[in-house]
N, C-alpha and C positions, 0 to 999 in steps of 0.2 A: 870526635875525630872521624869516625867512620861516616857519620852523617854528612860531614863536610865534603868528603871524597865523593859521595853519591850525588850531591847536589851540584858540584862544580861542573861536571860534564853537561848537565842540563842547562846550567847558566850560560856556558859557552855556546851551546846549541841555540839557545834563545837569542844570544848576541848575534851569531851568524845568521840566524833566520831573519832577524830584524834588519840586518845589513843587506841581505839578499832582497827582502821586500822593498827596501829603499832603492836598491839598484834597479829592480824591475820597474818601480814607479818612475824613476828618472828616465829609464829607457823608453817607457811609454810616452813620456812628455816629449822626448826628442823625436820619437817616431811620429807622433801626431802633429808636430810642429812643422813638418815638411809641407810645402805648397802642393795642393792638388787642384785639378780642375773640378768643376761642378759635376755631381753625379748625373749621368744620363741613364734613364730607365727604358726598358723595353716595353712594348705592348704586352699585356697579359697573354699567355699562351695556355689554352685549356685543351688537355688531351682527352682521349676516350676514357670513359669510366672503366675501372678495374673491379673484378669480382673475386673475392677470396672466400674459400670454404675450408673445412677441416681437411679435405682431400688436397686442396691446392692453397696452402696457407701463406705462400710468399709470392711476391711479384717484384720485378725490377724494371724500371722504365729508364732507358738512357736518354739524357737530355744534352743538348748542345747550346752553348751561348757564344755568339759571335759579336765582336765590336769592330766596326769599320770606320775609317776616316778617309775623306777624299784627298786630304793632304797629310802626309806622315809627320807626326810630331817627334818621332824617333826617341820616345821616352817609354818607361815602363807603365803598363796598365794594371790596375787592380780592379777586381770584380767581386760581386756577391750575387747569390741567387736565393730567392725565397719561394717557397711553395705553400700555398694555402690548400689544405686537405680537409675534405668533409667525408666522414664515414657513417654509414647507416646499416644497422644489422636487422635482418629479417630472420627470426629463429625458425628452425625446422619444426619445433613443437612450441605452441603458444604458452604452455605452462612451464617452460624450461626456467630453472632458477640459476643455472651457471651462465655467466655472461662472458663473451669473448673479450680479450684484451687486444686492442689494436695498437700497432707501433709503426711510426713513419720516421725515416731518416734520409737526409740528403748527403751523399758522399761525393767528394771530388773523384772523377773517373780515374782509374788506374792506381789508386792507393786507398788506404783506409782512413784518410783524414776526412772527418765529417763535422758538421755542425751539431748543435744539441738535438737530440731526438725528441719526438713527441709521442706520448703513449697515453691511452685512456681505456678504461672499461667501457663497453658499449651497452646501452640500455635497449629495451625492445622497441620503443617508439621514437625516441629522440635521436637526432644525428649529433655527432661530435665533430667540432671543427678544431683543427690544429694548424700551427704554422711551423714549418721547419726551414732552416736556412744554412748556408755554408759560405764562408769566404773562400774565394778561389786563389790559388797560389800566384804570387807575383813573378812568374817566370816568362812573361810575354813582353817583349819590347815592341811597342806599337809602331808597326810600319803602316800599312794601310789596312791590316787585319790582325786581330787576335782571336783565338778560339779556345774555349774551355769545355771540357766534357764532365758531366756529373751522372750519378746513378741515383734515382729516386727509389728507395726500397720501402715496400709495404709488407707487414707481417702480422699474422694472427698468432698470438702465443698459444701453444697447445694446452688447453685446460678442460677439454671435453665438451665445450659448447658446440652445438651444431646449428647450421643455417648458413646464410649467405651475407657477406658484408659487401655493400656497394661503396666504392671509393671514387669520389669525384675530386679532381685536383686542377689547380691553376698555378703556373710558374711565371715569375717575373724576375728579370735580371737587371742589374745596374752596374755601371763601370765608370771609372775616371782615370785620368792620366796623372802620374806623379811628377813632382818637380816643375810644375807650371800651374799658374792659376787660370790660364785661358783654355777653353774647351777647343779641341782640334776641329778644324773645318770639316763639316759634314759628318761629325761623330754620331754614330748610330749603334744601337744595341738590339739584337734579335735573339729570342729563345725559341727553340724548336726541338722536335725529335729528329734524329738522324735519318 
């Protein structure tokens, strides 16, 4: 009898969890079934290299993505930004055994929403390449211009490694308009630093 009482709540929990999973799956199908225009990508934007050390282990680069159209579709725009990041470590001491761990994340400006972070330990000779991205909130009704801000964060996790990490990065954005399959006239996407 006691055993039955203990398993009943778990059974109900599994039942509700499976219903929730089904509900989320259905919502995903409905969300993806909306018409959207084709994605329009920006030209790649490469910023200046960033140098991180144990003394200056963090850097934030603000980025702006702008979508413009010569004729307003008066519909909501959705956007995504991707950044390709390459990090190379030059140790202060060639015999050093402790390796720095490098982390990169792209956050939507003004809040903590971010895409998946990339992180990796760095070796002495090889560079590490990571890609980070984030979907930008759909709070822009496309008149002739929509603008999104992001913060590209780089960080060396403190573990005693000394030396310099050179970070080279290139950002690309893409956007589309929702509830129409036609791309707005003169639709263009540009990524830059403010």
